[in-house]
Steps between C-alpha positions, in 0.01 A plus 500: 500500500641840395495782756431852390639793692269798491680829535392711790324823415704667773835412340538795266756777480407827660587809301596816684566834332725720708691819426721636772715807466752620752486845343235744619277630218616856568864397440445319170638678193257644248564434131365770270726458197721242331820648645372444855413139417845449346670629817294269722567200275873576486517500881355146495711358218810285535739700281732198485236330283403798281736401215487128578137394480163643412275556800134601516348680799177679578429796722172479690323830556205615706219714363705805606811368316675412827746213456368189675796289395723358228468139384755313288292295258781326317870483436622346178792488265705758314236524227166449671283395790161332533222707655191332647205738480317307772781556750505873428130541573507256790756727663307816410179359643671385817643848561165659410679706234294730282778560248822331393811606313694237308878508471761277345868523427677471167845354573606595146468868592249553217237752609248408233178307562481178299181375339474234772536773768211692345289187452545396864414852616176495300405158640560625854301818437205291378522259793517794740185652357309183588610530862482880528878522550655755266836432336621860485848457349773258399860604550801346332819561695872459440814612683486824298139602541141410422209551266133519582267333253239764588739792448604346166134499395489121470221437753 
């Protein structure tokens, strides 16, 4: 006789969404232009990797453009990195972000957005619209500076 084991309805994973910041809201920097975002990102970038591997990070912003945090989404090779859209918005939702700014490095030093950079940006903008989380810019950074896809008129 074969025995069947019935799973218990109480044996399921519990999901908890928590965002904790050690920084008081009044002390969080406000980002009002691409240069401000660039400066915040640069302070949270490992400069030893800037010319070594492409990295992709997001800045999470409140409704008042206060920085809630920076999240490193991926770190790849010299020529690219894989970005998971679900992880980006999972992080944004968890932090209760109203806006996000995308940023990735170009180890080559080339400050020009590729077609895949623009395509990814558009996909993230569309996904953000569904969740009422605005993607307000995408910066490309190198050791010598940055460009803003918004300031370049590409978004």
